[in-house]
N, C-alpha and C positions, 0 to 999 in steps of 0.2 A: 246486352244487343236483344231483339224481338225477333223471333221469326215465327211468320205467318203462313202457314200453307193452306190452301183452297182444295176443295174437292168437289165436283161434281159427280154424282153417284145417283142411279136410278133408285126411286122411292122404295120400289121391291127389295131393292138391296140393303137399304138402310141399317137395318138390324144385324146382318152381319157385319155391316162394313163399321157401324159403331163398336163393337169387339174386336175389330181389328185394329181401330184407332188406338182405341184405350189399351191395346199391346204396344201399340207404336210408344202412345205416351208414354207407359210404365218402363219401356227399355230405354225412352232417353232420358227419364225421369230418376233414373237410378246410377246415371254419367255426373262425373265431378264435374260445377261449372253449372248445373241445370240449377233454376232458381225456381219457378214455378211455369204451370201449364195448364191449359184449358182447350177443352174439345168442346164444340158448340154446332148447331143447326139451325138455319136460316129459318126466321119464323114467318117469312113470306112465300120462299121455296126451299122446300122440304128435302131437295135433290142436292142444296148446295149444304158444304159440311166444311168447320173449320178446323185447325190444329194451331195454335198459338203456344211457343213457350217462351220463356226468357233467358237469359243465360250472363253470365259474369262478363265474358267477351268471345268475340267470333272463334280466338282459339280453341275454347272450349267446346264450341257447338262443332267444329270442323272434326276434332278429335272426336266427340262423341258419335259423329258418323260412321267414322272408322272402325268401330269398337266395334268385335264379334258380336256381343250381345245385340246391338241394333241393326248392325247388316241381317241376322238373324230375324229378329220380329220386328222389325220397323221399316228397312229399305222398301219392301216390296209395297208397302202401303203406302208410303211416303213418294213413291216413284209412280203413285197414280193421280198426285196432286198437280191442278191447273199449274201449264207452264207459264210461269211469270216470276220476276223478282220475289223472294220470299225474304231476304236477311235487310233488317233495317235496323241502325242504330238507334241507340234514346238521346232523343234533340230536347233535352232540357234546357231551361235558363244556365246560361254559364257553361254550357258542354262544347267541348271541341269536337267538331264534326270532321269527318273524315274528308280527305280533300282527291279530287278524282284525278290522278295524276299517275303514269307507268313508275312501276317498281321495280322494275329489274335495272341493274346496273350497267350493263352495256348496251 
């Protein structure tokens, strides 16, 4: 599973935000199921930042978000993300993709 969080940050706030984003990355990276992560800044628009993370599965990502350390060191920064869908399933050849349907039983 891939998570893409994009952020719009005033250029003057970039250095401090970079530290905050690294702290968020590090908190996520310490959680079970984390595979890899990357911080980036757009080459054409220095106010646009990204944090991409890859997880074993959606459950690992959701459990990571509820952990104490992530709440303490990452949630405030992640809360600054541009409001848009951020979780993606890997869609490689032969991969069964999620089917959009109601998940409740009743």
